[in-house]
N, C-alpha and C positions, 0 to 999 in steps of 0.2 A: 331247041326247048326252051319251054318257059312255062312262066304260071298265066294263064290268061283268066278272063271271065267268065261262068256259065251259069246262065241267066236262072238256071232252072235249082240251083243252090239253093238248098232252104224250104224246099217244096214239098219235102218229106214223104218223097216217091215210095212206092212202095217195096217189101223184100222179096224176093223169089224162094225157094224152097233150094236151090243150090247155092244162093249166096248164105241164107243161115245153115246150112250145113258145113259149110267151110269156115263160118267165123265161128261156129260152135268148136268146132276140132281144132283151129288157132286159139281160143280161149283155154280151150281143155287142156292144150301142151305147156300155153302160159301157164296156167296154174299149177302143172308138177313142176315146171322149172323152178319155182319160186317157194313153193314149199319144201324144196331138196335144198335152196340157196340157202335159207333163213334157219332151218335147222342149228347149225352153227351158234347163230348168238340165242338162242334159247335156250340151249346146252352149256352154254360160254361158261357158267361158275363152276358143272362139274369136270367140264374139259379143261379147265385151268388148274383144278384138282390132279388129275390121271397125266395131263402131257407135258407140265412144266415143273421143276425143282421147287422141294417144298419149302416152306420157312418163311415166306412172304407172300401172303396173301392178293395184297396191294398189286404186286411185282407181278404175281401170276396173272392175275384180272387182266392189267394192261398189256401184257404179250399175248395174251387168248384175243383181247382186242385189234392188238397190233397185227395179228393175222387175219383176223376179220377183216382189217383195212387193207392190207396187202393185196385180200382177194380182188381189191376193188383199183387196184391200180395197173393190172392187166386188164381192167374190162376194154377201154378206151383200143387196145390190141387185137381183143375178141370182136370190139366193132368194126375194125378195121378189116381185118381176115374174113367175116361172116357178111359183113356188108359188101366185100367186094364180089364173094362169091353168091350173096343176093341179087347184086345188080346185075351181074355180069352171067351169071348161070339160072339163076330163080328161085323164089322166096323160097319155095317147097325143100328144095334141094339144104338152103343153108339151114333151116329151121329144124329138119329133119335128124342130122348131124347134130345138133347144139343140144338137142334134149338126150340123146344117145353118149354123148361129151358127161355133160352134169351126173347123169343117173349112174355111170359107174364111178366117175368121182367122188359121188355122195355113198355108193354101198361100201367103195373099197373102204372109208372113211372109219366105217363101223369098226374092218378087220385090223385095223391100229393098233399093236400092244401100247400100252401105257409106260410113262417115264420111267418108270422104276423098272418095269422089264429089259427093255430095250437102248436107254439114256436117252442122250439127247437124237436120236435116230427115229424116237418118237414124234420131237415137235418136228422136225423135219422133213418125215411125212406124211405129217396133217399140213404142212405150208407147200408141198407139190398138190396133194389131192385140192387144198384149196384155191391155190392158183389154177388149176385147170377148172373149179365151178367158175370163177372168177371169168376166163376167158370164154366160159358158154355162155354164163350171164351178159356180155359184152354185147351177145347178137342178139339175144332172146327177145327182149322187149322191143327193139328196135324194129327188128323182123317182122315180130306178130302184128306190130302196128300197122309198118308198111302194107303187109298182108290184109290186115281187114279194113283199113283205109280205102286201099283199093278195090275192096270188094262189096264192099257197103254201098247201099242207092248215100247219091249227092247230099241228099238234103236230110239224110239223117247220120253223118260218119261220127258229129261228138257222140252220140249217144253208144254206136256200137263200139266207136274206138274206146268210150270210157271204159267197157267191159273188159279191155284189157289189165287196168286199172283196179278194177272188180277183180279180177282172178291172181293178180297180185295179193291184193288181201285176205281172198279167201285161200291161198295159199300160206301167209303169214299165217290166218286164223287157225289153218289146221295145225300147223304146226304148232302156234302156241299150244292147241288142245292138246296133242300129244303128249308136249312137256310136262303141262300141268296133270294130265292122265297118269302119267310115268313118274311125277314127283309126288302124285298123294297115294296110290296102289302100293308103290315098291319102297321098301325103308332106304334107307340112304345108302347103306352097305351095296343092297343089292341093283340099289339106280347106277352106282360106281361104278360095280363089277360088269354088269352085263346090261342092265334097263335101257341105259340112254343108247346103246347100240341100234337097239330095235327099229325105229325111226326112220334111221340112216341105211337099215339095210331095206328097208319097205319101197326106197326110190326104184330098186334096181327093177322089181315088178311094174311101178307104176311109170317108169321110163320105156319098158316095153310096150306099154300101153300107147303114150304118148306117142311113139317111134311108128307104131302100125297106122294109127291115125292120120299124121302126119303124112304118110307113106302113099295114102289114099287122098289125098288134098288133089284138085286141082289148081294149076297155078293162077295167080291173082289175074283177072280178065285186064287191067289197064298196062302190066308188066308183060302181058302175052301178047297185047296189039304194039307196045315198045319194040319186044323180040321180033316180031313176026315183020314188022317195016326196017330192022336192021340198026334202030334208031337206042340201043343199049349202048354202054361206054366202056369200050376195051380198055379204058384204066379210069374207074371211077373213084377212085382216092383221089385220084391227079385232078381230074375235073372238080370236084365237089370243094377241093380246096380252092382252084384257080376261082369257080365263080360263085360258090354257096358260102366263103367265111364268113360274110356278117350274117346268114341265119344261123350256122354253127355255135358263132359268140350268142346270140341270142339264146339259143337252147340252153347253152351250159350255164346260163346266169338264171333262167327259167328255172331251171331245176333245183337249182339252191337252195332254197325253202321247202317247197314239199318233201325234197328227198332229207335234209334234216330233218323235217318235223317226223320222218317216218324213222327215222334211224336211231332219232336220242329219244325219242318218246316210246315209239312202239318196239321195236328192237334193243335197246337199251334201258329203258324204261324201267322195265320190272327187276331188271339186276338193280339199277338205280334206287329204286323205292325197295329193294330188298338189304340192298348194304350201306344205303348212306341213310333210308329213313325207318330202316327197322321193321319193313312193313313184311308179316308172314307172307312167304314165295307164294301160295295160291292165291291171296286175294290178291297180292301185286299183278299175275299173271290174268284175273277174272276184270280185273278193271282195262287194262290194254285190249284185252279179247273186247270189252264193251266197248271202248272206244274207237276199236276196227270197223265194228257192226254201225255205229253212229255214222265213219267214214267213209264206208260201203254203200249205205242207202242216199246219205247226201248227194255222194258223186256221181250216181245214176241220177238224181230229180236234176243237178245245177245242168252235168250235159242235155238233157233234152232241153232245157232253158239255152243250152249254148247255139242248138243249132236254129233257135227261132231269133235272139236277140244278138248272140256274137262270141267271138272268141274272149277278144281282149278284155272286155268289162271283168270278167269272173276273173282273171288273171290279175286286175289290178285290186278287186274290190279284196281277193283271198292275201296279198300278200298286206292290204291293211290291215285285214282282221287278225294277221299270226302276229306284226307288228304290235298289235294294242294290247293282244289279248296272253301273249308268251307268259309276261312277268305274274297276271294273275292267275294265268293257270296252274302257275310253280307256289302261286300262295295258298289254294286249296288242296293242291297237295298236300302241303305242311299239317295241313288240320287230321291226316290221316286217317278219319272214317273212310272206310268202302266207298260212302255217296259222296263225298269230298273227291275223292282218288279220281274217280268216273269222271266226271263233273269237271275238275283239271284239264282232264287230258281229252276231254271231248269238248271242251269250249275251245282248245289251240288248234284241232281236227276240223275242226268245221271250215277255219280258212285254209286247211289242207283240201279239203274236199273242193272249196273255190277254184283252186289252182288245177288240181287233178283234171276236175271234168273237164277244159276243153283241150288240154295237152295231147294227146294225141293226134287228135283232127288237128291242131295250127301245126305242130310238130311234121307231120308229114304236108301239109299244105303248103309248109314254105319250101319244096323242095320238088323239083317235077320229076318224075318217075324213076327216069334212067337214074339220078344220081340220089333216090330218097332214100335207102339202107345206109348208103356209106354215111351220108350228112346228118341223118337223125343218130346211127350210131355213133357216128364222132363225137356230136354236140353235145349229147344224152348221156356219153359215158365220161366226158370228159367234166358235167358236172357231177356226176353221182361220185368220180372219184374226189373231186375236190372237197365236198360237202357231205359228201352221203356217208361211205365207207369211213372216212375218218373220225363219222359224228358221234360213234360210242368211245371211241380213244381219247379226244379231244374233251369230250362230257368229262369221262374220267378225271383226267389229266388238269384241266383246271376247278374241279370241285378239289382233287387235290391239292392243286397250289394255292388257292383264295381261302380252302378249308371255309367254304359256301356253298350249302346245298342248293343257293338259287341261283350259282354261276351258270347253268343250262340256259337260265332264260333268255341271260344276255345273248349267247351264242343262236337262240332262235331269231331273235330281235335281227341280229347282225344278217341273218341269211334273208328274211322276210325283208328287209333293205335293200340288197342286190336284186330279190327278185322282182320288186316293186319297181328300180329303175329302168331292169330290161323290159320288164313288160310297156311301160309308156314308152319306148322305143321299138315297141314289135308292131309290124301291121296286122290289121283285121282282114280274116282270112275268109270267111263264111262264104262269101260269093266268088273265091278263086277254088282252082282245080289246076294238078300239074299235068302236063303235056309232055 
């Protein structure tokens, strides 16, 4: 099994109703998954007060983001477990189990009593449930990407694959809006007492809807063909590590910059603006929301171009863009007015959109069908663990250590440099497909 040329790639072949239905179902499930996963980050300040000892707000916030990061540590394990299931038994089985796991973990988080009631058991329970979320997230995006890319027409893989990124952003936007809504409508006492729990409880009915949709999916055509001919791997992890380790390392490095931008600017960003720059919470959340809209629209636009021009130019251009604009973006953030907050965030996420647009397609195209779920899962999750999950914790720590609120810009510059080097050494895959 190898990567071979497909002359029709890039021709823009049409999509059938069955293909469209399958892609939409996969994307809706991805949206639900990421709404549930990022809620924790948007309610970090509230969680810090409720589930950690009082006395040192900075220490409590650091511990809260440490738990946010710990959930990322188990993501490679989730990628391995669900990658094995997906490559061995099919994408649908893995994706159905994933959405059930995260929905239960998120809903149960809403039922945990605060530290004042049960002491140290409170953060321990939050940790256990956050680990369950991390396992689930480790297999979600990579499995959904494998499914969508294998289902989409060859000439429009970047476009349809980009909707996996868009649904992550939509999930984050809805989570952000729910945090904004409850913060604005409820008093601080009501929010801390019960209000924050409602968005977490909503995860259960959402998860059941997602599970129903995924159980009704057909298997992806490419995987079905491989399974029918007995071409699937009996030990996909071992085979992937033996044959595809270079692609795994490339993906881990390519993930670096965009995932740092996401978690430093869009997840940690509202907390940073509120705690470090004294921006009102509602304004900080709205600025993050506006930046997400910019990123979402541009990702779709750039993805369409990726199907014509190629994947690699966008990876390189995006990394260079972040390298140059991260310091400028933080200068704008320090102007503090709402317009400058939006401009500062949006300026940097343009580069993130350039990198995100081709990623689902190029990541999937770097691996043959029989090892795709495992290969993408390992590489993507290693990158996210090293550079994404640690983002809020590192950003908080370096601000504290340097006493400079400009320090996170240097962190983003470092990430862009790593991804730029990886992009230069990544092959173009526009006219390739796995077999």
